Wavefront OBJ file of the C-alpha trace (Angstrom):
o trace
v -0.005 -0.064 0.089
v 1.549 3.280 -1.128
v 0.255 5.923 1.377
v 1.170 8.738 3.853
v -0.264 9.904 7.126
v 0.652 12.897 9.207
v 0.057 12.956 13.028
v 1.379 15.952 14.796
v 4.830 16.648 13.642
v 5.350 12.935 12.329
v 4.950 11.831 8.765
v 4.825 8.281 7.876
v 5.021 6.984 4.357
v 4.590 3.493 3.107
v 5.037 1.733 -0.141
v 7.204 2.758 -2.922
v 7.100 6.389 -3.393
v 8.518 6.018 -6.745
v 11.745 7.886 -6.159
v 13.815 5.317 -8.051
v 17.185 4.370 -6.922
v 18.217 7.984 -5.992
v 16.444 8.303 -2.727
v 15.516 11.836 -1.542
v 14.334 14.272 -4.307
v 15.083 18.119 -3.861
v 12.195 20.352 -3.731
v 11.764 22.874 -6.739
v 13.028 25.885 -4.439
v 16.255 23.899 -3.500
v 19.331 25.860 -4.152
v 21.515 22.819 -4.625
v 23.244 23.242 -1.472
v 22.335 19.896 -0.042
v 23.849 16.495 0.338
v 21.626 13.623 -0.952
v 21.400 10.735 1.614
v 22.376 7.221 0.442
v 19.610 5.462 -1.549
v 17.284 3.329 0.275
v 17.577 -0.231 -0.177
v 14.825 -1.648 -2.664
v 13.022 -3.652 0.063
v 12.338 -0.484 2.270
v 8.884 0.313 2.415
v 8.205 2.683 5.416
v 9.727 6.067 6.227
v 9.177 8.192 9.165
v 10.022 11.946 9.363
v 9.653 14.647 11.851
v 8.732 17.402 9.663
v 9.034 20.117 12.207
v 12.921 19.310 12.168
v 13.136 18.017 8.710
v 10.633 19.708 6.420
v 12.306 18.315 3.061
v 12.051 14.791 4.589
v 15.771 13.784 4.144
v 16.148 12.024 7.378
v 14.319 8.649 7.778
v 13.864 8.011 11.554
v 11.726 4.889 11.138
v 14.464 2.458 12.375
v 15.287 4.551 15.319
v 11.773 5.582 16.209
v 9.325 2.719 15.278
v 7.703 3.180 18.527
v 6.171 6.422 17.073
v 4.564 4.588 14.292
v 3.264 2.022 16.685
v 2.337 4.182 19.868
v 0.604 6.719 17.758
v -1.086 4.063 15.662
v -0.203 5.455 12.308
v 0.089 2.193 10.390
v -3.228 1.040 11.845
v -4.846 4.317 10.772
v -3.571 3.862 7.357
v -4.797 0.362 7.093
v -8.207 1.585 8.240
v -8.348 4.396 5.746
v -7.279 1.975 2.948
v -10.107 -0.418 3.937
v -12.503 2.289 2.836
v -10.687 3.862 0.037
v -12.140 3.689 -3.529
v -9.906 2.484 -6.472
v -8.302 5.026 -8.706
v -10.069 5.751 -11.752
v -7.883 6.990 -14.724
v -9.968 8.391 -17.572
v -8.981 7.461 -21.036
v -6.272 9.812 -22.564
v -7.659 12.684 -24.494
v -5.275 14.231 -26.825
v -7.390 17.536 -27.039
v -5.958 18.369 -23.610
v -2.424 18.805 -24.880
v -1.179 22.376 -23.843
v 0.212 22.899 -27.388
v -3.472 23.354 -28.435
v -4.169 25.880 -25.782
v -1.438 28.429 -26.005
v 0.817 26.454 -23.917
v -1.585 26.068 -20.937
v -3.024 23.213 -19.016
v -6.804 23.812 -18.299
v -10.294 22.678 -19.203
v -10.581 21.602 -22.973
v -14.255 20.456 -23.037
v -17.131 22.814 -23.671
l 1 2 3 4 5 6 7 8 9 10 11 12 13 14 15 16 17 18 19 20 21 22 23 24 25 26 27 28 29 30 31 32 33 34 35 36 37 38 39 40 41 42 43 44 45 46 47 48 49 50 51 52 53 54 55 56 57 58 59 60 61 62 63 64 65 66 67 68 69 70 71 72 73 74 75 76 77 78 79 80 81 82 83 84 85 86 87 88 89 90 91 92 93 94 95 96 97 98 99 100 101 102 103 104 105 106 107 108 109 110 111
C-alpha cells in the first residue's frame, strides 16, 4: 500500500514513493546546497519523518523511532483508511487536452 499519514509533527510514508534508486528528491526551490542521502534499499517500504525538524524529509527516522509509528497507531490508521478507499479511476487519454493546442497552458478543454 502506497500511502502517507501525518500525526502532529510526524509523517509516515509506506510503499514505494517512486523515488527510483536516487532516494530523496530535492524540492523545486532547493538551491542545490544539500547532500543527498544514500539511496534506500529496494526492500524498504516504510519511512518516518519529523517534519518540524526536517521539512524536506531527508532523514528517515523509522528504524530509530518505530515506537512512534506503533504508539501513535499510524500504521493501523493507514490500514483503516485503505479499507474504505475507492480504487483510482484513470480516464482514457484525450489528446485534446495537450497544452500545445491551448497557447501552452493546461486547463479545461471540454465545452
